[in-house]
C-alpha positions in Angstrom: -3.3 -75.4 200.4 -5.3 -72.3 201.2 -4.3 -69.5 203.5 -7.1 -67.7 205.4 -6.0 -64.3 206.8 -8.0 -62.3 209.3 -7.0 -58.7 210.1 -8.9 -57.8 213.2 -9.9 -54.6 215.0 -11.5 -55.3 218.4 -14.0 -53.0 220.2 -12.4 -50.8 222.9 -14.5 -52.7 225.4 -12.9 -56.0 224.6 -11.1 -57.2 227.8 -7.7 -59.0 227.7 -9.2 -62.1 229.3 -11.8 -62.2 226.5 -9.1 -61.9 223.8 -7.1 -64.7 225.5 -10.1 -67.0 225.5 -10.8 -66.2 221.8 -7.1 -66.9 221.0 -7.4 -70.3 222.6 -10.6 -71.0 220.6 -8.9 -70.1 217.4 -5.7 -72.2 218.2 -7.9 -75.1 219.1 -9.6 -75.3 215.7 -6.5 -77.0 214.3 -7.2 -80.0 216.5 -11.0 -80.0 216.1 -11.6 -79.5 212.3 -10.2 -82.0 209.8 -8.0 -80.3 207.2 -7.1 -77.2 209.3 -3.3 -77.8 209.3 -2.2 -74.6 211.1 -3.6 -71.7 213.1 -1.5 -68.6 214.2 -2.6 -65.7 216.3 -0.5 -62.5 216.5 -0.6 -58.9 217.7 0.6 -56.2 215.4 4.0 -54.8 216.3 4.9 -53.1 213.0 6.8 -49.8 213.5 5.4 -48.5 210.2 2.0 -47.3 211.6 0.0 -48.5 208.6 -2.2 -51.0 210.3 -5.3 -48.8 210.1 -6.5 -49.7 213.6 -6.2 -53.5 212.9 -4.4 -54.8 215.9 -4.6 -58.6 215.6 -4.1 -61.2 212.9 -5.2 -64.8 212.6 -3.6 -66.9 209.8 -5.1 -70.3 209.2 -4.0 -72.9 206.7 -6.5 -75.3 205.1 -5.3 -78.5 203.4 -7.6 -77.8 200.4 -10.9 -76.3 199.3 -12.8 -79.2 200.9 -11.2 -78.3 204.3 -12.1 -74.7 203.9 -15.7 -75.6 203.2 -15.8 -77.9 206.2 -14.5 -75.1 208.4 -17.0 -72.6 207.3 -20.0 -74.6 208.5 -18.3 -76.6 211.3 -20.0 -76.4 214.8 -16.7 -75.4 216.4 -16.3 -72.5 214.0 -19.9 -71.5 214.6 -19.2 -71.5 218.4 -16.1 -69.4 217.9 -18.2 -66.9 215.8 -20.6 -66.5 218.7 -17.7 -65.4 221.0 -15.9 -63.4 218.3 -18.6 -61.2 216.8 -19.6 -59.4 220.0 -15.9 -58.3 220.4 -15.4 -57.3 216.8 -15.2 -53.7 215.6 -13.9 -54.4 212.1 -12.4 -57.2 210.1 -10.7 -57.9 206.7 -10.7 -61.5 205.5 -8.4 -62.6 202.6 -8.0 -66.2 201.4 -5.4 -67.3 198.8 -4.2 -70.6 197.4 -0.6 -71.6 198.2 
């Protein structure tokens, strides 16, 4: 398995309805792309204050390397990117094997 972690900072202009639509697109990837076995969306609520303006997190689980490669070029992922990038201020992406 591979975990795919996104730490996200959205632009100040991103509206709650846009973020909710984006969340639904992310969550839906688990049903649309073979080998995506889990998708989680969360909002930072750490009391430590060390999030460096990253307010949201997405954690995805891929069954294996082949699933990650399918995801990267899949039309559903590309459609999500079209919605995501205009809302994005900054992002950190980390993948690791489980």
